[in-house]
MIPA-128632 format. One line per 2 residues: for each residue x, y, z of C-alpha. Coordinates in steps of 0.001 Angstrom, whole numbers, plus 500000, padded with zeros to 6 digits. Layout:
BEGIN
X:Y:Z | ... $
***
This chain:
BEGIN
462546:492602:484703 | 461491:489985:482165 $
465052:488930:481457 | 465555:488108:485145 $
462422:485988:485013 | 463842:484242:481955 $
467144:483510:483721 | 465226:482257:486760 $
463287:479864:484538 | 466471:478582:482902 $
468180:477934:486251 | 465095:476235:487684 $
464172:474171:484603 | 467654:473261:483318 $
469700:473068:486527 | 471970:470210:485408 $
473099:471779:482092 | 473576:475069:483952 $
475838:473335:486488 | 477873:471696:483714 $
478402:474968:481818 | 479355:476903:484970 $
481836:474234:486086 | 483549:474230:482694 $
483823:478026:482752 | 485212:477851:486294 $
487963:475489:485178 | 488839:477553:482089 $
488942:480932:483833 | 490463:479516:487009 $
493395:478104:485039 | 494864:481609:484999 $
495261:481616:488796 | 498589:479829:488482 $
499964:482713:486414 | 499497:485349:489123 $
502815:486779:490289 | 503549:488486:493601 $
505106:491947:493807 | 505981:494226:496739 $
507636:496990:494702 | 506364:500366:495910 $
507566:501965:492688 | 504538:500341:491059 $
502384:502911:492879 | 504051:505814:491088 $
502069:507483:488331 | 503394:508999:485126 $
504100:512394:486717 | 506675:514866:485445 $
508837:514140:488476 | 508726:510407:487766 $
509709:511051:484136 | 512644:513209:485258 $
513685:510441:487642 | 513782:508018:484731 $
515862:510548:482775 | 518359:510720:485640 $
518591:506936:485936 | 519235:506648:482205 $
521765:509475:481828 | 523653:509827:485098 $
525919:507264:486700 | 525864:506523:490408 $
529442:505494:491028 | 529992:501974:489781 $
527727:500827:486972 | 524750:498585:487847 $
525290:498395:491584 | 523126:498640:494678 $
524238:499237:498238 | 523389:497770:501611 $
524186:499445:504906 | 525483:497221:507707 $
525205:499015:511056 | 527339:497727:513936 $
526082:498825:517355 | 527815:498407:520690 $
529226:500137:523749 | 532248:501300:521737 $
532630:500143:518156 | 535873:502088:517582 $
538191:499990:519726 | 541017:498185:517973 $
539423:494845:518809 | 536049:495997:517417 $
537705:497179:514198 | 539386:493782:513750 $
536004:492077:514295 | 534529:494429:511698 $
537088:493292:509119 | 536547:489651:510075 $
532807:490153:509505 | 533595:491479:506027 $
535804:488460:505423 | 532933:486180:506412 $
530738:487972:503902 | 533263:487488:501110 $
533815:483820:501948 | 530095:483089:501706 $
529250:481969:498163 | 525731:483447:498209 $
527083:486850:499179 | 530333:486797:497255 $
528726:486184:493867 | 526825:489474:494179 $
529670:491675:495436 | 531035:494419:493209 $
534578:494040:491897 | 535727:497431:493170 $
535608:498058:496940 | 532743:495639:497664 $
532898:496357:501404 | 534203:499522:503013 $
533963:501118:506425 | 536023:502871:509078 $
537993:499701:509818 | 539153:499490:506206 $
540197:503118:506166 | 542170:502791:509397 $
543953:499725:508041 | 544671:501441:504729 $
545972:504516:506540 | 548375:502302:508472 $
549540:500475:505362 | 549897:503749:503439 $
551942:505240:506271 | 554226:502225:506289 $
554601:502324:502525 | 555459:506028:502569 $
558016:505459:505338 | 559698:502788:503218 $
559748:505118:500224 | 561218:507935:502313 $
563983:505638:503507 | 564762:504543:499945 $
564722:508120:498643 | 567298:509068:501296 $
569739:506493:499933 | 569490:507498:496289 $
568693:510537:494244 | 565512:510298:492171 $
564080:512704:489656 | 561004:514651:490754 $
558796:512999:488126 | 559867:509498:489206 $
559142:510350:492815 | 555585:511451:491920 $
555143:508215:490028 | 556272:506184:493036 $
553811:508020:495296 | 550956:507201:492945 $
552101:503579:492907 | 552137:503556:496692 $
548571:504871:496804 | 547426:502203:494372 $
549153:499530:496441 | 547558:500836:499613 $
544118:500805:497994 | 544298:497154:497026 $
545419:495159:500080 | 543396:492048:500827 $
541169:491878:503878 | 543630:489539:505543 $
546416:492065:504988 | 544185:494743:506496 $
543423:492520:509492 | 547126:491808:509965 $
547886:495528:509755 | 545331:496371:512433 $
546448:493589:514744 | 550119:494574:514397 $
549555:498200:515408 | 550390:499337:518912 $
547996:501548:520827 | 549646:504813:519781 $
549763:503830:516107 | 546126:502804:516180 $
544993:506017:517880 | 546962:508083:515350 $
545472:506256:512344 | 541942:506360:513774 $
542254:510069:514507 | 543461:510772:510971 $
540521:508933:509430 | 537870:510477:511717 $
539188:514011:512012 | 537462:517036:510528 $
540506:517544:508289 | 540111:514120:506659 $
538708:514369:503165 | 537932:512383:500067 $
537914:508610:500148 | 540048:508486:503286 $
537448:510283:505411 | 535547:507950:507700 $
533016:510500:508941 | 530490:509389:506301 $
530362:506001:508092 | 529667:507463:511517 $
526396:508497:513210 | 525288:512086:512752 $
525785:512631:516507 | 529442:511538:516420 $
532035:514106:517507 | 534920:514151:514958 $
538172:512945:516465 | 536524:511024:519300 $
537779:507478:519868 | 534424:506284:521148 $
531099:505710:519365 | 528104:503430:519891 $
527596:502695:516181 | 529362:502683:512847 $
528379:501778:509322 | 529816:499370:506801 $
528843:499845:503152 | 528389:496689:501056 $
528101:497143:497284 | 526288:494524:495205 $
526732:494052:491487 | 523386:493864:489671 $
522218:493118:486166 | 520806:496635:485845 $
517609:498138:487100 | 518183:497071:490650 $
519447:500284:492047 | 518773:501847:495348 $
515340:503040:494382 | 514276:499853:492648 $
513457:496328:493675 | 516446:494171:494544 $
517048:491032:492499 | 516582:487609:494078 $
520351:487164:494236 | 520862:490456:496092 $
517986:489645:498433 | 519491:486223:499203 $
522871:487863:499771 | 521493:490404:502231 $
519605:487694:504113 | 522819:485674:504304 $
524652:488755:505597 | 522082:489160:508359 $
522369:485482:509256 | 526175:485624:509428 $
526063:488826:511443 | 523739:487226:513990 $
525977:484152:514271 | 529154:486184:514741 $
527723:488185:517622 | 528032:485616:520395 $
528895:487619:523501 | 526070:490109:523118 $
528470:493037:523250 | 527435:494275:519800 $
524507:494088:517414 | 524544:494107:513627 $
521743:495493:511458 | 521614:494840:507722 $
519619:497531:505954 | 518993:497251:502219 $
516294:497097:499575 | 516559:493308:499360 $
516018:492545:503013 | 513338:495225:503270 $
511459:493796:500285 | 511778:490325:501789 $
510163:491450:505038 | 507326:493144:503159 $
506661:490024:501072 | 506905:487776:504136 $
504446:489992:505971 | 502073:489633:503006 $
502323:485856:503177 | 502057:485763:506969 $
499041:488078:506855 | 497261:485745:504433 $
498222:482727:506562 | 496648:484350:509632 $
493583:486164:508294 | 492589:483526:505730 $
491790:480723:508193 | 490382:483186:510742 $
488055:484704:508138 | 486934:481261:507002 $
486425:480121:510596 | 484359:483176:511457 $
482249:482829:508330 | 481571:479157:509054 $
480553:479926:512640 | 478332:482796:511521 $
476721:480643:508856 | 476117:477905:511391 $
474113:480415:513395 | 472309:481853:510360 $
471748:478675:508315 | 471720:475915:510927 $
472153:473576:507979 | 475402:471885:506938 $
474401:471499:503296 | 473681:475198:502862 $
476994:476000:504561 | 478761:473601:502211 $
477127:475196:499163 | 478138:478634:500403 $
481760:477551:500772 | 481741:475939:497314 $
480444:479190:495879 | 483137:481200:497671 $
485811:478880:496300 | 484460:479308:492776 $
484362:483113:493096 | 487968:483245:494309 $
489108:480879:491554 | 487416:482965:488864 $
488822:486209:490254 | 492419:485075:490615 $
492139:483360:487257 | 491161:486690:485737 $
494181:488330:487395 | 496449:485699:485859 $
494997:486037:482359 | 495064:489865:482626 $
498656:489923:483901 | 497793:491765:487134 $
500342:491200:489895 | 499340:490374:493451 $
500614:493223:495650 | 500013:494429:499199 $
496551:495762:498377 | 495260:492473:496998 $
495463:490681:500343 | 492115:492378:501016 $
490550:490910:497845 | 489890:487368:499169 $
488357:488759:502362 | 486320:491271:500368 $
484978:488623:498017 | 484260:486184:500840 $
482146:488823:502565 | 480293:489831:499410 $
479752:486213:498384 | 478230:485384:501737 $
475899:488358:501307 | 474627:486902:498048 $
474318:483414:499514 | 472377:484549:502574 $
469876:486588:500553 | 469295:483714:498116 $
468997:481034:500803 | 466907:483086:503252 $
464465:484196:500553 | 464233:480616:499309 $
463381:479485:502819 | 460730:482185:503127 $
459142:481060:499862 | 458993:477453:500986 $
457575:478417:504396 | 454909:480524:502683 $
453748:477490:500753 | 451911:478227:497533 $
450999:481769:498526 | 453407:483315:496055 $
453516:480625:493421 | 455183:477396:494573 $
456326:475476:497641 | 458564:472811:496058 $
462346:473295:495779 | 462458:474043:492078 $
459409:476300:492003 | 460469:478181:495134 $
463907:478836:493667 | 462279:480188:490504 $
460218:482633:492552 | 463239:483461:494764 $
465513:484334:491870 | 462784:486366:490180 $
462099:488258:493422 | 465566:488840:494821 $
467253:488897:491417 | 466469:492540:490777 $
468021:493526:494100 | 471110:491411:493452 $
471604:492916:489991 | 471231:496434:491389 $
473609:495609:494234 | 476173:494215:491813 $
475924:497192:489494 | 476211:499798:492230 $
479041:497974:494019 | 480911:497579:490729 $
480433:501304:490084 | 482013:501982:493466 $
484991:499803:492638 | 485374:501083:489073 $
485378:504688:490259 | 488984:503962:491271 $
489864:503936:487563 | 490104:507710:487857 $
493057:507301:490221 | 496492:507976:488716 $
497941:505276:491011 | 498176:502055:488907 $
497638:499442:491694 | 494490:501252:492850 $
493152:501032:489296 | 493967:497312:489217 $
492285:496807:492585 | 489138:498499:491303 $
489060:496351:488162 | 489691:493069:489995 $
487121:493867:492691 | 484498:494807:490078 $
485172:491545:488226 | 484993:489649:491517 $
481601:491075:492501 | 480251:490320:489016 $
481517:486767:489305 | 479828:486503:492720 $
476506:487394:491070 | 477001:484707:488428 $
478101:482031:490879 | 475457:482693:493544 $
472759:483689:491092 | 473222:480713:488754 $
475607:477953:489886 | 474779:477738:493603 $
470966:477890:493114 | 471211:475142:490501 $
473298:473013:492861 | 470854:473624:495707 $
467915:472571:493538 | 469575:469287:492635 $
470806:468489:496142 | 467560:469457:497895 $
465481:467407:495442 | 467800:464433:495873 $
467560:464552:499656 | 463809:465115:499679 $
463349:462172:497334 | 464997:460090:500082 $
462744:461413:502812 | 464866:464292:504152 $
462853:467443:504906 | 464676:470450:503441 $
462260:473136:504645 | 464080:475547:506980 $
463014:478738:508723 | 464611:481966:507521 $
466828:483775:510018 | 465007:486537:511920 $
461490:485489:510918 | 460568:483293:513869 $
460028:485981:516498 | 462203:486286:519574 $
464994:488710:520370 | 466368:489002:516837 $
462971:489935:515486 | 462488:492480:518269 $
465916:493947:517589 | 465263:494218:513872 $
461887:495884:514544 | 463503:498895:516208 $
463801:500737:512896 | 460195:500126:511854 $
458926:501095:515311 | 460907:504337:515238 $
459718:505017:511684 | 456127:504765:512867 $
456511:506885:516004 | 459196:509487:515247 $
460585:509366:511696 | 461574:513028:511640 $
463530:512659:514892 | 465467:509691:513498 $
466357:511601:510339 | 467324:514734:512303 $
469671:512733:514549 | 471222:511079:511477 $
471799:514495:509884 | 473414:515939:513011 $
475744:512962:513441 | 476624:513190:509754 $
477486:516869:510125 | 479942:515982:512888 $
481397:513248:510716 | 481827:515682:507831 $
483844:517999:510068 | 486129:515122:511086 $
486459:514027:507465 | 488130:517316:506579 $
490825:516625:509195 | 491869:513117:508054 $
495525:512936:506990 | 496981:511173:503948 $
499997:508865:504096 | 502128:506968:501585 $
505654:505953:502484 | 507814:502898:502819 $
507277:502650:506545 | 503529:502107:505995 $
504216:498682:504516 | 506830:497480:507003 $
505445:495186:509661 | 506181:495548:513322 $
507316:492533:515300 | 504167:490376:515768 $
502541:490350:519234 | 503274:487526:521647 $
499921:485793:521108 | 500992:484849:517588 $
503645:482570:519100 | 500829:480201:520084 $
499430:479874:516558 | 499775:476556:514715 $
502991:476149:512713 | 501724:477248:509267 $
500012:480305:510778 | 502862:481415:513035 $
504498:484559:511579 | 508215:485172:511333 $
510303:487776:513116 | 510199:491369:511877 $
512897:493826:512921 | 513094:496165:509922 $
510706:498800:511295 | 512719:499188:514499 $
515976:499119:512538 | 514662:501673:510079 $
513802:504050:512899 | 517355:503757:514264 $
518925:504352:510850 | 516671:507358:510211 $
517728:508938:513478 | 521461:508269:513221 $
522665:507797:509630 | 522233:509061:506108 $
520161:506443:504317 | 521324:505431:500864 $
517729:505493:499610 | 516768:508783:501276 $
517788:511359:498722 | 516200:514257:496872 $
517484:515519:493552 | 517260:518661:491483 $
517657:518089:487747 | 518797:521153:485783 $
518423:521045:481985 | 519354:523650:479403 $
522416:525863:478988 | 524482:524173:481699 $
527819:525412:480275 | 526936:529042:480966 $
529126:530429:483820 | 525992:531964:485351 $
524572:528444:485730 | 527457:527508:488041 $
526893:530671:490079 | 523238:529753:490518 $
524159:526162:491352 | 526485:527394:494091 $
523648:529389:495637 | 521330:526368:495321 $
523917:524105:496941 | 524284:526497:499888 $
520498:526716:500228 | 520186:522915:500181 $
522946:522497:502771 | 521175:524879:505147 $
517773:523253:504620 | 516060:521694:507627 $
515391:518490:505679 | 519043:517901:504670 $
520857:515493:506962 | 523897:516895:508746 $
526794:514449:508895 | 529097:514055:511886 $
531507:516389:510077 | 528958:519153:510609 $
528304:519457:506868 | 525345:518449:504766 $
525728:515617:502274 | 525198:517486:499000 $
526574:516253:495698 | 526749:518747:492821 $
528882:519586:489756 | 530632:522413:491599 $
531353:520355:494701 | 532637:517497:492558 $
534965:519823:490637 | 536313:521299:493852 $
536950:517840:495301 | 538742:516586:492183 $
540769:519807:492002 | 541965:519223:495570 $
543248:515753:494602 | 544546:516291:491051 $
547051:519006:490148 | 546345:518950:486426 $
542609:519501:486848 | 543301:522015:489610 $
545225:524133:487112 | 542333:524030:484640 $
539830:524794:487377 | 541871:527730:488741 $
542381:529203:485268 | 538632:529257:484704 $
538055:530979:488061 | 539302:534501:487327 $
537836:536142:490426 | 539023:533460:492863 $
535610:532750:494412 | 535880:528997:493776 $
533370:529071:490914 | 534569:528982:487259 $
533389:532073:485382 | 534773:531230:481939 $
535554:528208:479748 | 533050:526071:481640 $
532796:523541:478803 | 536577:523094:478861 $
536417:522516:482622 | 533738:519865:482106 $
535879:518191:479422 | 538876:518063:481734 $
536728:516771:484598 | 535483:513860:482471 $
539055:513141:481372 | 540352:513166:484954 $
537486:511581:486926 | 534870:510169:484527 $
532815:508343:487188 | 532558:511371:489445 $
531770:513654:486492 | 529142:511303:485071 $
527306:511193:488394 | 526502:514933:488280 $
526824:515963:484600 | 525112:514444:481565 $
527218:514475:478411 | 525758:513077:475197 $
527624:510740:472856 | 528300:513764:470646 $
530028:515515:473539 | 527280:518064:474236 $
526360:518916:477810 | 522592:518779:478366 $
521949:518548:482094 | 523435:518567:485574 $
522006:517430:488859 | 522310:518099:492555 $
521775:515236:495020 | 520822:516026:498621 $
520818:513356:501331 | 517713:514047:503373 $
516888:513049:506902 | 514830:509880:507096 $
512872:511525:509905 | 511848:514485:507720 $
508303:514421:506353 | 507911:513866:502632 $
505911:517042:502218 | 508653:519100:503861 $
511293:517545:501596 | 509147:518238:498547 $
508484:521853:499520 | 512166:522559:500254 $
513468:520974:497055 | 510818:522625:494904 $
511734:525997:496378 | 515378:525386:495442 $
514368:524266:491939 | 512209:527372:491511 $
515222:529570:492278 | 517224:527758:489594 $
514462:527744:487010 | 514403:530329:484219 $
516936:532173:482039 | 517538:529186:479793 $
517347:526580:482566 | 514600:524123:483494 $
514966:522835:487057 | 512856:519990:488476 $
512857:518609:492017 | 512578:514827:491968 $
513688:511664:493759 | 511893:508784:495447 $
510781:510876:498418 | 509219:513476:496143 $
507549:510964:493824 | 506108:509181:496877 $
504822:512523:498156 | 503079:512989:494820 $
501429:509582:495255 | 500343:510737:498706 $
498654:513791:497197 | 497107:511640:494491 $
495591:509420:497170 | 493627:512375:498491 $
492527:513200:494948 | 491455:509575:494565 $
489402:509743:497765 | 487528:512848:496633 $
487139:511973:492954 | 486086:508363:493518 $
483530:509447:496121 | 481988:512086:493854 $
481976:509794:490823 | 480500:506922:492807 $
477777:509049:494360 | 476793:510667:491076 $
476940:507410:489094 | 475061:505359:491706 $
472523:508145:492189 | 471819:508327:488464 $
471762:504539:488116 | 469327:504013:490975 $
467071:506849:489820 | 466846:505337:486341 $
466588:501748:487582 | 463812:502477:490057 $
461989:504631:487541 | 461965:501671:485135 $
461262:498908:487655 | 459126:500697:490254 $
457889:503747:488415 | 459479:506016:491011 $
462832:507670:490421 | 462758:509336:493837 $
462901:505919:495488 | 466447:505650:494128 $
467444:508912:495835 | 465868:507793:499111 $
467721:504488:498903 | 471080:506209:498487 $
470640:508807:501248 | 471482:506462:504198 $
474687:505529:502393 | 475670:509194:502213 $
475149:509358:505966 | 477333:506295:506545 $
480150:507785:504421 | 480234:510778:506735 $
480151:508543:509802 | 483088:506407:508689 $
485250:509401:507765 | 484540:510947:511148 $
485527:507662:512761 | 488815:507637:510859 $
489539:511076:512290 | 488749:509936:515834 $
490885:506779:515481 | 493690:508776:513791 $
493685:506452:510771 | 495005:508207:507644 $
494101:507707:504021 | 496655:505291:502552 $
496638:502950:499565 | 494120:500744:501390 $
491956:503122:503399 | 492010:505639:500548 $
489392:503499:498790 | 487047:503479:501761 $
484704:506175:500454 | 483929:504384:497203 $
483779:501065:499073 | 481363:502524:501613 $
479017:503574:498839 | 479531:500369:496860 $
479059:498049:499829 | 476625:500172:501827 $
474153:500722:499036 | 473668:496952:498853 $
471963:496979:502264 | 469751:499904:501330 $
468780:498333:498025 | 467704:495092:499659 $
465520:496987:502156 | 463981:499303:499554 $
463417:496484:497100 | 461745:494240:499678 $
459661:497105:501073 | 458446:498034:497596 $
457600:494408:496828 | 455687:493897:500080 $
453954:497242:499661 | 452535:496005:496351 $
451524:492699:497897 | 449874:493974:501103 $
448891:497564:500381 | 449830:498394:503991 $
452884:500442:504986 | 453349:498829:508381 $
452735:495286:507187 | 455248:495835:504390 $
457757:497378:506794 | 457310:494555:509313 $
457974:491902:506701 | 460928:493865:505365 $
462769:494364:508651 | 462188:490797:509883 $
462677:489029:506557 | 465228:491000:504591 $
466460:492621:507822 | 467326:489195:509169 $
469250:488346:506030 | 471002:491696:506241 $
471961:491050:509866 | 473405:487680:508936 $
475304:489061:505951 | 476515:492077:507955 $
477757:489835:510745 | 479706:487600:508379 $
481085:490533:506373 | 482123:492471:509464 $
483734:489363:510867 | 485461:488639:507585 $
486908:492119:507345 | 487463:492330:511075 $
490008:489522:511005 | 492218:491809:508905 $
492923:493563:512199 | 495102:490516:512973 $
497157:490978:509782 | 500870:491736:510034 $
500785:494616:507547 | 499635:497874:509222 $
497565:499153:506235 | 495628:495880:506209 $
494919:496190:509925 | 493522:499675:509393 $
491573:498611:506312 | 489989:495716:508198 $
488913:497891:511111 | 487526:500658:508926 $
485733:498347:506495 | 484184:496400:509372 $
482858:499653:510813 | 481679:500676:507338 $
479518:497563:507066 | 478199:498134:510578 $
477242:501719:509785 | 475654:500687:506474 $
473575:498020:508221 | 472441:500414:510967 $
471591:503086:508413 | 469542:500619:506346 $
467500:499136:509224 | 467149:502247:511419 $
467360:505365:509225 | 466049:504015:505906 $
462661:502819:507293 | 461909:506394:508416 $
462958:507723:505010 | 460769:505129:503262 $
457791:506027:505420 | 458143:509714:504565 $
458697:508861:500896 | 455535:506748:500866 $
453583:509489:502612 | 454525:512265:500191 $
455852:510718:496983 | 454936:507027:496960 $
451815:505078:496094 | 448491:505576:497886 $
448478:502838:500506 | 447140:502274:504002 $
449019:503581:507025 | 446837:501581:509401 $
448013:498858:511791 | 448574:495487:510137 $
446474:493794:512818 | 443670:496170:513816 $
443931:498688:510964 | 442843:501745:513004 $
441727:504855:511291 | 444610:507034:510250 $
445369:510081:512326 | 447206:513290:511723 $
450018:512107:513911 | 450353:508974:511802 $
450345:510997:508670 | 448236:508140:507309 $
445906:508220:504339 | 442271:507123:504225 $
441790:503396:503945 | 439793:503719:500760 $
442896:505081:499053 | 444948:502004:499765 $
444692:500739:496233 | 446309:502280:493242 $
449715:503800:492594 | 450950:507134:491366 $
454136:507586:489448 | 456346:510570:490103 $
***
């Protein structure tokens, strides 16, 4: 390529101006690195699906109790958390929360903390208030209306006692009074706001005075947008962390344990695990790369130049993210490691080829530093450009994914690999020219031997592929095909996963306690706590919803809603509370509950129910109007009324078991929605669980689509590129074939290791092609070059596997090590990504040095140029077993 020759001349002849321009660009682009923001919000992974749009509609048009609030669940565990002493401690814990400024400033005005202890205290106070009223009513006659008014006043008074009054009430109760109040609150007959069963484990037996856990609900006031399914604000996060700290301090005797479960503290753990993962894998990756380069380079200056280049690549890439407004999320922890590995690949190929040129003397054009670099860049430049293009195609294939962060990852990675080409193809060579010339002018010999070219064990190891290609190429290819067939079978069995638990770190292993201070990770308890909550309580953020739009005032709609509510309650995915009932919120259930507590609405409700089945069959709009007038918050949570007073939609909310699979929840809720759909109604199953399940399905689509697009695009690109540069389009197909094998191998390995496709490993197919084809390109490019130079297949293959093969071994070792350190990350998806990517590089290297030589030999024999198949040393006459061609046909070339 003449333009590569021109760039090589510019770098070699004008190294100082090139360095100046590249450094200025590095500073300008790198300035954006400071603008990169960090985000751990899983909602960012949601695409613009219909279910996501309906979820937005619900958030905009339905209330969820108090306006702009989010809830945290505080779980108290112990031998028996229902004793009078334990209840008093529960109230004292709430008091500590309210006295803390960090927590108190976020608490909602209405019922900021509520649990069984509050209800027992309120029941006691209400009983005392009613006894006082009964005594007063016995001394004087009062009209019936006044008496009703006094009862309402008593209820209001009982609902507003301070925590200290509640504590005093609990402490003043004798054993019989306490047992009576506790029984009333936790009995099956308790209902409405005075029922404490919603705060008890699902295994709790109603009426029992003993339990090993209970829940306290803490409601935070937010500025909007920080609901249960969103990301908590910094203030709420700080409040929940303070709650956890206070809870740990208050538990001194070890008799009980307090868990704080909320979006704030969960997001904090995820972000901390991101930071801790970087703190661990960053230095380990750098250390491994330095050690590997010491072995490969054996030269401190070349190592220094490699590290400078890596720093420049990272600065450019993160600068681009800042200027483009791309947030740093869980996936992007892999970007520095990815770019370090790819950058080292570029550096090794440039430096090793430069060393080969200098060792060869003037055989190929020059033996001085500047002239050798010109020849190096012209020779290896084509391979580097092809590698960059094909790897970028692999990354950019993720643009087809409907998951936004995967698109961003593809863009940033493609930019990063392009930057690596610029830095290691222009800046680093120019720096090396200047530094080598300076040192040589002061008497320092800068000639070094390229890795793998000096004989010995490495050379023997690298020669395995060429030896096999000479003796049994068909056997090698047949074995590769059979192994690939097994991998393809395993690939079809790999699962897909996307849920909150994927991103929650487990408590770090003990060996991390011995890491230096900055690298030592924090404590992580959320995963264990989450498992306990899933098994024992209804999670505030584990809900599925069915949105019903259309003619919602039709009496038939309520009949169908009743059937849907019954179906949801009996569903296997719905959580069953300790009361024995499912937690299902719907317009009908809300109306029945309000009717049981309000006589006026009860009259309206009963009048509309002419057949007495508990479902209004006439004047539904009037019932809705009365419901909004009587209980506006409860009505607004299940019915959407426009500003004009029209009723457009209703919803049903089902608390689902945290242990239920997302696919099961989705299937069940969609079946319920299908039964509601039609006859003037449009029903849609939605909710965070369902939208996450959609992302999970989209991950599988991403895996398949990105693989197909990458293979087709890279195949076409290599065919065209090799047709133009080498006159042989089929060489491009041969170059890609080992990569196809390695894709099958890595997917089969994922099946054997039981690693699912997630937001990280879901990109492995396109990455395998993008990264793996680099190894094949370097081998094919070097083989083609040496074939032109020597005219001998075996001489060309020998030089390829020892020269380029040595560089590939060095780059594979550093890349595998770089990705391998991700196995020490705190985040589980990063651990899996590191293991799988390390194996991907290993498979790509093995395919390029063992399988590809046999493919190249067969390609040369049947489709390539007419060259000699004789021995490089003795050049024996070709035989049928060699498949060689007559020596007199060694010159010339045929194009296919």
